[in-house]
N, C-alpha and C positions, 0 to 999 in steps of 0.2 A: 439083755438089753432089748428094748422094743425095736422093731424095725422102723425104717424111715416112714413107711405108710402109717404105722401106729402112732408115731410121734406127730405127724401132721393132723391125724384125726383128733388127737388129744388137744392140740393147739386150737383147732377149729371149734371144738366143743367148749373150751374155756372162753374163747373170744365171743361165741354166741351167748354164753351165760353172762358175760360181762356187759354185753349190749343190752340184754334183757334187764339186768340189774340197774343199769344206768337209766334205762327208760322208766323203770319203776320209780327211781329216786326223783326223776324230773317231772313226775306227775303225768306221764303220758297216759292217754285215755283211749278207750275204744272209739271207733268211728262215731257211734251214737253219742257217746259222752263228749267227744270232741265237738260235735255239732252243737250240743247244748252249751258247752263252754264258749264256743265262738259267738253264739247268740247273746250270751251274757256280757261278753267283753266288748261287743260292738255298741257304741252309744247310739241311742235312738236318733233318727234323722230329724233335724230341726228345719222346718220349712223356711226357705229364703223369702223374706218379705218382698212383695212386689210393689214397685213404685207406680204411682199414678202416671199413665202414659203422657198425660198433658204436662205434668211437671218435668218429665224427662225431655219432652219436646222443647219446652221453654228453656231448660238448662242448655241443651245443645244449641238452640238458636242464639242464646246470649253468648255462648262461648265462641261462636263464629262471627260475631259482630265486631267491627272496628270501633274504636273510641268515638269517631265522628258519627258513625251510624247510631250508636247508643245515644249520643247527645241529640241527634236529629229526631229520635223517637220521643223525646221529651217535649217537643213543640206541637202545639195545635195552632195552625195559622188559617188564614182566609184567602180564598181566591174568588174573585167576582164572577158572576154569570151563572148560566144554567146549562152550559154545554157539558154533557157527561164526559166526553173525551178530554176536554180541557181540564176538568176537575181531576180526572184520573191521572193525567200527565203531571199536574201540579203536585199531587201527593207522592207519586212514585219517583219523580225526578229528584226530590229533596229527601226522600225517605222519612216523611213526617209521621208522627204518631197519631195525629188527629187533624181534623178539619172542622172549622166552625161555619155553620150556615147562617148567613145574615139575610136581611130582607131581599137583597139583590140575587140571592140564590134560589128563591122560592118560585117554582113554576106555577101555572094555573091549576094543575090537578095533582092529587096524591100519587097517581100512577107515574106521572113525569118525575116527581120527586124521588120515587122509589127507583126509577131508572138511573137517576143521577147517583144515588148512594150505591147502587149495585155496581156502577162503573168504577167507583173508588175501590171496591173489593176485588175487582177482576185481576189485578196484577199479582196479588198474593192472597188467595182465598183463605189460607190457613192463618193469616195474620191481618185481618181487615183493620183499617184505621178507625179510630174513634170518631164518630160524627156527632158534634155537639150543636145545641141550639138553645136559644132563650125562649122557652115556651111557657110563660107564666100564666097566660090568660089575662084578660083585662087590658091594661095599658101596654103590656109587652106581649104581643101575639105575633108570631111569624107566619103561622099557617092560617090562611083565610078561612079554611074549612073547620077550624077548631072553635066551636061555639060554646065551650065550657067557660064558666066565670073564673076570674082571677081573685086576688086578695080582697079587693074592695067589695065584691059580691059575695065572698065566702065567709068573711069574718063575722057577719051577723047571723050566720046559719050554724047549725050543730057541726061538730067536727066530721061526722059521717058524710056531710055534703062535700067537704074538702076531699075526703078519701075517694068518693065517687067521681068527682070532677077530674082529679089527677089520674085515676085509673082509666077513665075514658080517654083522656089526653095522651096518656102513655101508650095506649093501644094504637092511636093514630100515628104516633112517632115510630113505634115498632114496625108497623106495616109499611112505613115510608123508609125504613132502614136507618133511622136515627137512633143512636145508642146512648147518648148522654143528654139529659135535660138539665139545663141551668135554670130550673123553674121554681125552686122552693125558696121564697124570700123569708129567711129566718130572722130578719131585722124586726125590731119592736119600737114603735113610737105611737104616742097619742097626739102628737103635734101636727095639726093639719097643714102647717106651713112647711113641713119637712119635705125634702125632695123625694123621699121614699114613701111618704104617707099613703098614697093611693095603692101601693103594691103590697103592704104588709098583710100577713094573715091574722095578726092580733095586735091590739093596742096596749096590751099589758103582758108580762111574762107568762102568766098561766094560760090565757086564751091563745097566745101565739104558740106556746109549746104544744098544746093539744092539736092544733091544726097543722103545724109543721110535721109532727109525728104522723098525722093522718095522710098528709101528702106523700110522704115517703112510703108508707104502707100501700097507698094506692098505686104507686109506680113500680112496686116490687115485682121483679120477674119480667118486666117489659122493657124498662130502660134503667140506666144507672142514674140515681138521684143525686142532686147537688144542693148543698145548703149554702146560701149566700146572704149577705156579704160579711164574712167573719172579719173582726169580732162584733160587728153590728153597726149598720148605717143609721140606725134610729137616734143616735146620740147627737146628731148634727142636722141642721137644715140644709147645709151646702151640698152641691151636686159634684160628685167625684169625677164626672166627665170633664170638668173644667177647672177644678182646683183640688188640692189635697185637704179634705175637711179635717179640722183639728178640734178635739174636744178635751177639756180638762177632766178626763175620766181616769180614776185609779182602779186598781184590781178589785177593790171592794165593791165599787159601783158596778163595774162590769159583771162581777159574779152575781149580783142581785138582779140586775136589769137585763143584761144582754145574753148571758151564758145559758139560762134555762132552756130557751128555744133551740139553741144549737145542740145542747146536750140531748134534748128530746129527739132531735133528728138523727144524731149519732146513734143513740140507743135504738132507734127504729130501724137502723141499718143503712143509712145513706152512705154511698160509696165515695162521693166527692165532697170536699168543702172548698168553696171559692173564697180567696182572701181579697178583701177590699183595700183600696188605696186610702186608708183611714188612719189618722194618728190619734191615739189615746195618750195624751202627753204624760199622764200619771203612770203609764206602763213602759212606753218606749217612744223615743222621738222619731223613729223611723215609721213610715207607712207599714201597716200590717203585712202587705204583700211583699215587702222587702225585709221583714223583721224575723230574725231567728228566735227572738224572745216569744213572739206570738205563736210561732210554729211549735215551740216547746210546750207552751201553755195548752195548746189544743191537744197535743199528745198526752201530756202528763195529767191534766185536769179532766179532760173528757175521754181519754183513752182512745182517741181516733188513730187508726192505723191504715186508713184508706188513702185515696189520692188527694193531694192538696194541689190546687191550681190557682193561678193568679186571675184576677179580673183582667180585662184587656189592658195590656201594658202600654198600648198606644195612648191611653187616657193620661198617663203620666207625662208623656211628651206634649199632649194637648194643653196641659197647664201652663206651658211656656216657661216653667221654672228651669233655670239653667242646669241644675244638677240632674235633670231627667231628659236631656235632649239627645243623649247617646243611646240609641235603641239596643245596641249590643251590650253595653254596660248595664242597662236596666235588666236585660235577660240574665246576665251573669249574677247580678245581685239577687235576683229572684230565685235562681237555682241554689245559690250559696245559702240563702235564708232557709231553705228547706222545702220549696215547692217541688212537687213531683213533676208537674207539668207547667209549661209557660204558654199562656194564651195571648196571642197578638193578632188584632185585626190591623195588619200593617198598612201603611200608606203605599201608594204606587212607587215611591222612591226607596222603600225599604227592601233590601235584597235578603231573602231568606238565607242564602249562603253566608252572608255576613253575620247574621244572628247565630247560626250554628257554629261558625268559625270562632266567634267571640267566646262562646262557652267552652268549646273544645280547647282553645288556647288557655283559658282560665284553669281548666283541669290539668293541662300539661305543666302549668307554672305553679301548681299547688294551691291555688285559691279555692278550689273545690275538690274534695277528696274523690279519688277514683271509685272507692268503695260506695260512696253515695250515688254516683252515677250508675253503677252496676245495680244497686238495690232499686233505684227508681225505674231504670229500664226494665228490670225483671218484673216489677209490680205491674207495669203497663203491658208487658208481653202477656202476663197471665190474664189480664182483663181482655185484651184484644183477641187472644187465642180462644177464650171462652165464647166469643161471638162467631167463631168459624163454624161452618156446617159440620154436624156430627158425622163421623164415619168417612 
């Protein structure tokens, strides 16, 4: 019989052989082979896509806004005077998305205007308010140092003259800190008695379209361009500052006469479309500014995905029609219809808090979807943040 020592040596040898055999069956490899196997087994690293920092900033900002703050950011209102501190306080106290400068806001020099707009950006440099102005040239000129012609002087010249005039005008606005020009009249009329006749860029769809596109091209990169007054003020002689003009226009007439110039401006890259207080009774009994139908038509037919904004809603009150005497309700209907932004040159009696509260309550009660408010607020955050100093 083998000794105990011999037995243990035999057991150890058998165990070692078993381990080697098991390793061979399992495909164990040499260190070099193991390295090659590991390299084959590890999937190649896929780069993680990096998001645009501006998009991330906007998403974070939106996520940290209350409902009321989102609603307030949809308003562009007016404060009188040229005091930079007062204008800054007005924007920041209400959390407005924009401010419109009227004649009473224009100081004697471009430098003074630049100081006013700079003050409005001081509270939140990463998110400046939109500063809008009606600078068409001609009859509607806010800046006394803008010597460029408007529609009446441009429509008899080649479209290149329109582009040059709007390019020069846009530079004046940019230097003054104005970011949105309500300057492109896309309306069409050959009727000299029409309220809008002196301001149109063309008296027929073709000539208007060429100059509307040229105006947008001229402003590109300097200010955001606005097409007005959708769906077209040229169908009526009446003045929408005092009444709600109504025309027996159906979709076919609109498509042939009024749509081409707006389409040309959209295709040229206009960022804003302003909705007029106009009724085309063959399409909708509501003024376009309060009409979901007209907002859908602009998106579906023209493919417009930019900012829609009302003409001054106070104009509806000024008609003295009873259905438009509640400023808050007008704002609610305007947002519910699809306007991204509500423009109001409010009267001294109009409390901005009441306007903001009216829309906020309408969202809370389900009259306006929260998802719509989020989408509109985000769209405006993107535009405003793009105006912030880089870096």
